[in-house]
C-alpha positions in Angstrom: -183.4 -4.9 -20.9 -186.1 -4.0 -23.7 -189.4 -4.9 -21.8 -191.0 -4.4 -18.5 -193.2 -7.0 -16.4 -196.1 -6.2 -14.2 -195.8 -9.0 -11.7 -199.2 -10.2 -10.1 -199.0 -10.9 -6.5 -201.0 -13.0 -4.3 -203.0 -11.4 -1.9 -202.3 -12.2 1.7 -203.5 -10.8 5.2 -202.2 -7.1 5.7 -198.6 -6.9 6.8 -198.2 -6.9 10.6 -196.7 -3.5 11.2 -195.1 -4.7 14.6 -191.4 -4.5 15.0 -190.9 -8.4 15.2 -188.0 -9.4 13.1 -188.4 -12.3 10.9 -186.8 -15.5 11.9 -183.4 -16.6 10.4 -185.0 -19.4 8.8 -187.3 -17.0 6.9 -184.4 -15.2 5.6 -182.4 -18.4 4.9 -185.2 -19.6 2.9 -185.5 -16.5 0.6 -181.7 -16.5 0.1 -181.8 -19.8 -1.2 -184.9 -19.1 -3.5 -182.7 -16.2 -4.9 -179.3 -18.0 -5.2 -181.6 -21.3 -6.5 -182.3 -19.1 -9.7 -178.4 -19.6 -11.1 -179.1 -23.3 -11.7 -182.8 -22.8 -12.8 -183.2 -19.9 -15.0 -180.7 -18.7 -17.7 -182.6 -15.3 -18.8 -181.7 -12.5 -16.6 -184.8 -10.8 -17.2 -186.7 -13.5 -15.7 -184.4 -13.7 -12.9 -185.0 -10.2 -12.0 -188.6 -10.7 -12.2 -188.1 -13.8 -9.6 -185.9 -11.7 -7.4 -188.4 -8.9 -7.2 -191.2 -11.4 -6.3 -189.0 -13.0 -3.7 -188.0 -10.0 -1.6 -191.5 -8.3 -1.9 -193.2 -11.6 -0.7 -190.5 -11.8 2.2 -191.0 -8.3 3.3 -195.1 -8.9 2.8 -195.5 -5.8 0.5 -198.4 -4.5 -1.0 -196.4 -3.0 -4.3 -192.9 -3.0 -5.5 -190.9 -1.6 -8.4 -187.3 -2.6 -10.0 -186.0 0.1 -12.2 -182.8 -0.9 -14.1 -180.3 1.1 -15.6 -180.4 1.3 -19.5 -176.6 0.6 -20.5 -176.8 2.6 -23.6 -178.3 5.6 -22.2 -177.4 5.4 -18.5 -181.1 6.3 -17.6 -183.0 4.5 -14.9 -186.3 2.9 -16.4 -189.0 0.8 -14.7 -188.6 -2.8 -15.9 -190.6 -5.0 -13.2 -193.5 -3.9 -11.0 -196.2 -5.3 -8.7 -199.8 -3.7 -8.1 -199.0 -0.8 -10.4 -200.9 0.3 -13.7 -199.5 -1.3 -16.7 -198.7 2.1 -18.2 -195.7 2.4 -15.8 -193.8 -0.1 -18.0 -190.8 1.6 -19.5 -191.0 5.1 -17.6 -187.9 7.0 -17.0 -187.0 8.2 -13.7 -184.6 11.1 -13.7 -181.5 11.0 -11.5 -182.4 12.7 -8.1 -186.1 12.7 -8.8 -188.3 11.1 -6.3 -187.3 8.6 -4.0 -186.0 6.1 -6.4 -184.0 8.8 -8.3 -182.7 10.1 -4.7 -181.1 6.7 -4.0 -180.0 6.3 -7.5 -178.0 9.4 -7.3 -176.7 8.8 -3.9 -176.5 5.0 -3.6 -177.8 4.9 -0.3 -180.6 2.6 1.0 -183.6 4.5 2.2 -186.0 3.8 4.9 -189.3 6.0 4.7 -191.8 5.4 7.6 -194.5 7.7 5.7 -193.8 9.0 2.2 -196.5 11.5 2.7 -194.3 13.3 5.2 -191.2 13.1 2.7 -190.9 16.1 0.4 -188.5 14.0 -2.0 -191.5 11.6 -2.7 -193.4 11.9 -6.0 -196.9 10.2 -5.8 -197.3 7.6 -8.3 -199.5 5.0 -6.2 -201.6 6.9 -3.7 -202.0 4.0 -1.4 -198.4 3.9 -0.4 -197.4 5.0 2.8 -194.1 3.0 4.2 -191.1 2.2 1.8 -187.9 0.7 1.5 -185.8 2.0 -1.3 -182.5 0.1 -2.0 -179.8 0.4 -4.9 -178.7 -2.8 -6.8 -175.0 -2.6 -7.6 -172.9 -5.1 -9.1 -169.2 -4.7 -9.2 -169.1 -1.3 -7.9 -171.8 -0.1 -10.7 -175.1 1.1 -10.2 -177.5 -1.6 -11.8 -180.8 -0.7 -10.7 -182.8 0.5 -7.7 -185.6 -1.7 -5.9 -188.6 0.2 -4.2 -190.7 -1.9 -1.7 -193.9 -0.5 -0.5 -196.7 -0.9 2.1 -199.9 0.7 2.5 -199.6 1.3 6.4 -197.2 3.9 7.8 -194.4 2.7 10.0 -194.8 -0.7 8.4 -191.0 -1.1 7.9 -188.5 -1.0 10.5 -184.8 -1.3 10.5 -184.6 -4.9 10.6 -186.5 -5.0 7.5 -184.0 -2.7 6.0 -181.2 -5.1 7.0 -182.9 -8.0 5.7 -183.6 -6.2 2.5 -179.6 -5.3 2.3 -178.9 -9.1 2.7 -181.2 -10.0 0.1 -180.3 -7.4 -2.4 -176.7 -8.5 -1.9 -177.8 -12.1 -2.7 -179.6 -10.7 -5.9 -176.4 -8.9 -7.1 -174.5 -12.0 -6.8 -177.0 -14.1 -8.4 -177.6 -11.6 -11.3 -173.9 -11.4 -11.7 -173.4 -15.1 -12.1 -175.9 -15.4 -14.5 -174.7 -12.5 -16.8 -171.1 -14.2 -16.8 -172.9 -17.6 -17.6 -174.9 -15.8 -20.3 -171.7 -13.9 -21.5 -169.7 -17.0 -21.8 -172.4 -18.6 -23.7 -172.7 -15.6 -25.9 -169.0 -15.7 -26.6 -169.0 -19.4 -27.4 -171.7 -18.8 -29.7 -170.0 -15.9 -31.3 -166.7 -17.8 -31.5 -168.4 -20.7 -33.4 -170.3 -18.0 -35.7 -167.0 -16.4 -36.5 -165.4 -19.6 -36.9 -167.9 -20.4 -39.6 -167.8 -17.0 -41.0 -163.8 -17.5 -41.6 -164.2 -20.7 -43.1 -166.8 -19.5 -45.7 -165.2 -16.4 -46.4 -162.0 -18.3 -47.2 -163.8 -20.1 -50.0 -165.0 -16.8 -51.5 -162.9 -16.2 -54.8 -164.9 -13.0 -56.1 -164.2 -9.7 -53.9 -168.0 -8.4 -54.6 -169.5 -11.8 -53.5 -166.9 -11.7 -50.4 -168.0 -8.3 -49.3 -171.8 -9.0 -49.3 -171.1 -12.0 -47.3 -169.1 -9.9 -44.7 -171.9 -7.3 -44.2 -174.8 -10.2 -44.1 -172.7 -12.0 -41.4 -172.0 -8.8 -39.3 -175.7 -8.4 -38.7 -175.6 -11.9 -37.1 -172.9 -11.0 -34.9 -173.9 -7.8 -33.8 -177.2 -6.1 -32.7 -177.2 -3.5 -35.3 -179.7 -2.2 -38.3 -177.2 -1.8 -40.9 -173.7 -3.0 -41.9 -171.6 -1.4 -44.8 -168.2 -1.9 -46.2 -166.2 0.8 -48.1 -163.0 0.2 -49.8 -160.3 2.7 -49.7 -158.2 4.0 -52.8 -155.0 5.5 -51.6 -154.1 7.0 -55.0 -157.2 9.2 -55.0 -157.9 9.3 -51.2 -161.5 8.2 -51.7 -163.8 5.5 -50.3 -166.1 3.5 -52.5 -169.3 1.9 -50.9 -168.8 -1.7 -52.0 -171.2 -3.5 -50.0 -174.1 -2.9 -47.8 -176.7 -5.1 -46.0 -179.7 -4.7 -46.0 -178.7 -3.5 -49.5 -181.6 -0.8 -50.3 -179.9 1.3 -47.5 -178.5 3.6 -50.4 -181.4 3.3 -52.9 -180.2 6.4 -54.6 -176.5 5.5 -54.7 -176.2 4.8 -58.5 -178.0 8.0 -59.7 -177.2 10.5 -57.0 -174.6 13.2 -57.7 -173.1 12.3 -54.5 -172.6 8.8 -55.0 -169.4 7.0 -54.5 -166.5 7.5 -54.6 -166.1 10.0 -52.1 -163.4 11.9 -50.6 -162.1 11.0 -47.5 -162.8 14.3 -45.7 -166.5 14.0 -46.9 -167.3 10.9 -45.2 -167.4 9.7 -41.6 -165.4 6.3 -42.4 -162.7 8.7 -43.5 -161.7 9.4 -40.1 -161.2 5.6 -39.3 -158.9 5.4 -42.4 -157.0 8.5 -41.3 -156.8 7.5 -37.6 -156.5 3.7 -38.5 -158.4 3.1 -35.1 -162.0 2.0 -34.2 -164.1 5.0 -33.7 -167.8 5.2 -32.1 -170.4 8.0 -32.8 -173.5 7.9 -30.6 -175.7 10.4 -31.9 -175.8 10.7 -35.7 -178.9 12.9 -35.6 -176.5 15.9 -34.7 -176.3 18.6 -37.8 -172.4 17.8 -37.8 -173.1 14.6 -39.6 -175.8 15.9 -42.1 -173.2 16.6 -45.0 -171.4 13.2 -44.7 -172.2 11.2 -47.8 -171.8 7.7 -46.1 -174.2 8.0 -43.6 -177.7 6.6 -44.9 -180.4 9.1 -44.8 -182.5 6.9 -42.6 -183.9 8.8 -39.6 -183.9 5.5 -37.2 -180.1 5.1 -37.5 -178.6 6.3 -34.1 -175.1 5.0 -33.5 -172.2 3.7 -35.6 -169.1 1.8 -35.0 -166.3 2.3 -37.4 -163.6 -0.7 -37.9 -160.6 -0.1 -40.4 -159.8 -3.1 -42.6 -155.9 -3.3 -42.2 -153.3 -5.2 -44.3 -149.9 -4.4 -43.1 -149.3 -0.7 -43.2 -152.5 -0.1 -45.5 -156.1 0.6 -44.6 -157.9 -1.1 -47.4 -161.5 -0.4 -46.3 -163.9 0.5 -43.4 -166.5 -1.7 -41.9 -169.4 0.3 -40.5 -171.9 -1.0 -38.1 -175.3 1.0 -37.4 -177.9 0.8 -34.5 -181.1 2.0 -34.8 -181.2 3.1 -31.0 -178.4 4.8 -29.0 -175.8 2.4 -28.3 -172.5 2.3 -26.6 -170.4 -0.6 -28.1 -168.9 -2.7 -25.3 -165.3 -3.9 -25.5 -166.5 -7.3 -26.4 -168.7 -5.9 -29.3 -165.4 -4.1 -30.3 -163.3 -7.0 -30.2 -165.5 -9.3 -32.1 -165.9 -6.6 -34.9 -162.2 -6.2 -35.0 -161.9 -9.9 -35.5 -164.3 -9.9 -38.2 -162.7 -6.9 -39.8 -159.4 -9.0 -39.6 -160.9 -12.0 -41.3 -162.6 -10.0 -43.8 -159.1 -8.0 -44.7 -157.3 -11.6 -45.1 -160.2 -13.0 -47.1 -160.4 -10.1 -49.3 -156.5 -10.1 -50.0 -156.6 -13.7 -50.8 -159.5 -13.1 -53.3 -157.6 -10.5 -55.0 -154.6 -12.7 -55.0 -156.7 -15.4 -56.5 -158.0 -13.0 -59.2 -154.0 -12.2 -60.1 -153.3 -15.8 -60.4 -156.1 -16.5 -62.6 -154.9 -13.5 -64.6 -151.3 -14.9 -64.3 -152.5 -18.4 -65.6 -154.6 -16.8 -68.4 -151.5 -14.9 -69.6 -149.5 -18.1 -69.3 -152.1 -19.7 -71.6 -152.1 -17.2 -74.0 -148.0 -17.4 -74.1 -148.4 -21.0 -74.4 -150.5 -20.4 -77.4 -148.1 -18.1 -78.9 -145.3 -20.5 -78.2 -147.3 -23.1 -79.9 -147.9 -21.0 -83.0 -144.2 -20.1 -83.0 -143.0 -23.7 -82.9 -145.3 -24.9 -85.6 -144.2 -22.0 -87.8 -140.6 -23.2 -87.1 -141.5 -26.8 -87.7 -143.2 -25.8 -91.1 -140.5 -23.5 -92.0 -137.8 -26.2 -91.0 -139.9 -28.9 -93.3 -139.8 -26.4 -95.9 -136.4 -25.6 -96.2 -135.2 -28.9 -97.2 -137.1 -29.4 -100.2 -136.7 -25.8 -101.0 -133.0 -26.2 -100.9 -133.3 -29.2 -103.3 -135.3 -27.1 -105.7 -132.7 -24.5 -105.6 -130.1 -27.0 -106.4 -131.8 -28.7 -109.2 -132.7 -25.4 -110.7 -129.3 -23.9 -110.7 -128.0 -27.3 -112.2 -130.3 -26.8 -115.2 -128.2 -23.9 -116.1 -131.0 -22.4 -118.2 -129.7 -19.7 -120.4 -131.6 -17.9 -123.0 -131.0 -15.1 -125.5 -131.8 -11.7 -124.2 -134.6 -11.2 -126.6 -136.1 -14.9 -125.2 -139.4 -14.4 -122.9 -138.3 -17.4 -121.0 -135.0 -15.5 -119.9 -137.3 -13.1 -117.9 -139.1 -16.1 -116.5 -136.0 -17.8 -115.3 -135.1 -14.4 -113.3 -138.6 -14.3 -111.9 -138.2 -18.2 -110.5 -134.8 -17.3 -109.1 -136.1 -14.1 -107.3 -139.0 -16.0 -105.8 -136.7 -18.8 -104.5 -134.7 -16.2 -103.0 -137.5 -14.6 -101.2 -138.8 -18.1 -99.8 -135.3 -18.7 -98.4 -135.2 -15.3 -96.8 -138.7 -16.1 -95.3 -137.8 -19.4 -94.0 -134.5 -18.0 -92.3 -136.5 -15.4 -90.6 -139.1 -17.9 -89.3 -136.5 -20.0 -88.0 -134.5 -17.2 -86.6 -137.6 -15.7 -84.7 -138.7 -19.2 -83.3 -135.3 -20.0 -81.8 -134.7 -18.2 -78.4 -131.7 -15.8 -78.6 -128.8 -16.7 -76.4 -129.0 -13.2 -75.1 -132.1 -14.1 -73.3 -130.2 -16.8 -71.2 -129.2 -15.8 -67.8 -127.7 -17.8 -64.8 -130.4 -18.7 -62.5 -130.6 -20.7 -59.1 -132.8 -23.4 -59.6 -134.4 -23.1 -56.3 -135.6 -19.6 -57.0 -137.4 -20.9 -60.0 -139.0 -23.6 -58.3 -140.1 -21.5 -55.1 -141.4 -18.6 -57.6 -143.5 -21.1 -59.5 -145.0 -22.5 -56.5 -146.0 -19.2 -55.1 -147.9 -18.5 -58.5 -149.9 -21.8 -57.7 -150.6 -21.7 -54.0 -153.9 -20.6 -54.3 -155.1 -23.2 -57.0 -153.2 -25.8 -54.7 -155.3 -24.8 -51.9 -158.4 -24.8 -53.6 -157.8 -28.3 -55.0 -157.0 -29.7 -51.5 -153.4 -30.4 -52.7 -150.5 -30.6 -50.3 -147.1 -29.6 -51.9 -143.8 -30.5 -50.5 -140.6 -29.3 -51.8 -137.2 -30.9 -51.0 -134.3 -28.9 -52.4 -130.9 -30.6 -53.3 -128.3 -30.4 -50.3 -126.0 -28.5 -52.8 -127.3 -25.4 -54.6 -127.8 -25.9 -58.1 -127.8 -23.2 -60.9 -128.7 -23.4 -64.7 -128.0 -21.2 -67.6 -131.2 -20.7 -69.3 -134.5 -18.5 -70.3 -136.1 -18.3 -67.0 -139.6 -17.7 -68.3 -139.5 -20.8 -70.4 -138.5 -23.1 -67.6 -141.0 -21.8 -65.5 -143.6 -22.4 -68.2 -142.6 -26.0 -68.3 -142.8 -26.3 -64.4 -146.0 -24.8 -64.5 -147.2 -27.2 -67.2 -146.2 -30.3 -65.5 -147.5 -29.0 -62.0 -151.0 -28.1 -63.8 -151.2 -31.4 -65.3 -150.3 -33.1 -61.9 -153.3 -31.0 -60.2 -156.0 -31.9 -63.0 -154.9 -35.7 -62.5 -156.0 -35.4 -58.7 -159.5 -33.9 -58.7 -160.2 -35.1 -55.2 -157.1 -33.6 -53.8 -153.9 -35.3 -52.9 -149.8 -34.6 -52.6 -147.3 -33.2 -55.0 -143.8 -33.7 -54.1 -140.8 -31.8 -55.8 -137.1 -32.5 -55.5 -134.0 -31.4 -57.0 -130.8 -33.4 -57.4 -127.4 -33.3 -59.3 -126.2 -36.2 -61.5 -122.5 -36.0 -61.9 -120.5 -37.6 -64.9 -117.0 -37.4 -65.9 -117.5 -34.6 -68.4 -120.4 -32.5 -67.0 -123.2 -32.3 -64.2 -126.8 -32.6 -64.8 -129.6 -30.7 -62.8 -132.7 -32.8 -62.2 -136.1 -31.7 -61.2 -138.3 -34.7 -60.0 -142.3 -33.8 -60.0 -144.2 -36.7 -58.1 -148.1 -36.9 -57.7 -150.4 -39.1 -55.9 -152.9 -39.3 -59.1 -154.1 -42.4 -61.0 -151.1 -42.6 -63.4 -150.8 -42.3 -67.1 -153.2 -44.6 -69.1 -151.0 -47.3 -70.8 -152.1 -46.4 -74.1 -150.8 -42.9 -73.9 -147.5 -43.6 -72.3 -145.4 -44.1 -75.6 -147.1 -41.1 -77.2 -147.2 -38.6 -74.2 -144.8 -36.2 -75.7 -146.7 -36.0 -79.1 -148.4 -33.0 -80.4 -152.2 -32.9 -80.0 -152.5 -35.9 -77.8 -154.8 -35.2 -74.7 -155.7 -37.6 -72.1 -158.2 -35.5 -70.1 -161.4 -36.9 -69.6 -163.2 -33.4 -70.0 -161.2 -32.8 -73.3 -160.2 -29.4 -71.9 -156.5 -29.9 -73.0 -155.0 -29.0 -76.3 -152.3 -31.7 -76.2 -149.6 -29.4 -77.0 -148.2 -28.9 -73.3 -145.9 -31.5 -73.2 -144.9 -31.5 -76.7 -144.0 -27.8 -76.2 -142.3 -28.4 -72.9 -140.0 -31.0 -74.4 -138.9 -28.8 -77.3 -138.2 -26.2 -74.9 -136.0 -28.4 -72.7 -134.1 -29.8 -75.7 -133.6 -26.1 -76.9 -131.6 -25.8 -73.2 -129.9 -29.0 -74.1 -132.0 -30.9 -71.9 -135.2 -33.3 -71.7 -138.3 -34.2 -69.9 -139.1 -38.0 -69.3 -141.5 -40.1 -67.3 -139.3 -41.8 -64.5 -142.5 -43.8 -62.9 -146.2 -43.9 -63.4 -148.8 -46.4 -61.9 -152.0 -46.6 -60.0 -150.0 -44.8 -57.1 -149.0 -41.9 -58.9 -146.5 -40.3 -61.5 -143.0 -39.0 -61.2 -141.9 -36.7 -64.2 -138.1 -35.6 -64.4 -136.8 -32.3 -66.0 -133.2 -32.8 -66.8 -130.5 -30.1 -68.2 -126.9 -29.0 -67.7 -126.0 -27.3 -64.4 -124.1 -24.2 -64.4 -120.2 -24.7 -63.5 
């Protein structure tokens, strides 16, 4: 409750101070009036307003007050009143002070025939003489105190106190049901928001953008004034402020000498990293918090809840939620923020993995360019070697012998030397371009495929492509350069992904083809793309041939892949292609 309401009350004839008890029909009508609020009112503040009015009218009161317990501070505060001055709104009632404070302390209903003769009374409204003060308890906890007043002494009797107890009990039941209904509605709304947040965060691929989104959404879920995220660096035992919403809460961060990263022991969030637990602090104005770097110098901030972001055995950061009023975080709020922190932790790790995948992909592209240059150099050297051999043979057959004093004799020696240099250069290029046999190891085909799929899992998810892998019933192993075979697989899988911009399916299967002399290991990769255009099918393995619509390809991937496979005594071929998809097959000798 954050506001108080003065309830105007229709003036009636002065209440009869006689001891005639009200009829059961009158009590039943008031009980029905209170219980009917469950189906008619959703706001508990309005319900409390209506309940005070209903009981006051039933008792024929001249004035009434409903003071409610503030859930954050535990202070009794006036929220609703009848026939009292407006400045009573929000007034605090200390425990044990006055009739209302006494009832709050002892939780005992009180009937006072004449308040002027009761030393516990503190006069607020001079006209008041008789009073019934009754505690409002819900599930064993004090929720508030009713005070019903009349201007004549001895105007209330024991049957009025009994009726008040009955009506207050019904009021407690009604408010409990309204709060339960409101709580369920809030939980449903929070679950929907949390689900939408999880869906949004899963699409964030940059860590900074992700963290800003988390702090922004935290303010939607929690009743708070500020949300921050600090990331933990275990190697240096420091915290770095990575996001805050509102963003201007740390205006001096970039220039302050105390700017992040901060040592754990000099921050409040460091305690959450050390204990790996949610921690709550309700009075940030105390001197103990003055020297901590991660508390904004905003005097309005009063309370904070720290929630660690945990990934496995590691604390990767802390989500901090600040309020601008003293606040005790409920179990529901704690669970909600833990769930948000878990979602943020998973999303952050995914973003980091995705960045690593991009880096790995860029490295593979660089390796592909280097491989391309190497193969082109090898091709040039190979094509140069044949005419060079012919020149050497023809030059030797000329048998050019000149006298020692003939200048042409020196020219012949120079020509012979340069031919030897060219031969040596071509041999070195061919030697480097060929993968040495020492780099070939025996590897399980299943391991190569699973590792390659692991590298691409985030890219497949982003492209909305479902991958299915069916290994051979019999384990297959090959003697190969593992990195080169992975490069071939990546090339074919990336081609399949690019062929399905709207998403689709990729199937990978392995099999063995047995012959009388040997066993061939085969990997079939099938996509559900539109197929290879007919004009490219016969030339798909030619260098510099690219069929991509966006012209982003170099046209070297399949050419290089086929050369790699042929260096491994294998091959790549198109098994089938058409409007329903393409199947490519990688084959190479299986290890015995």
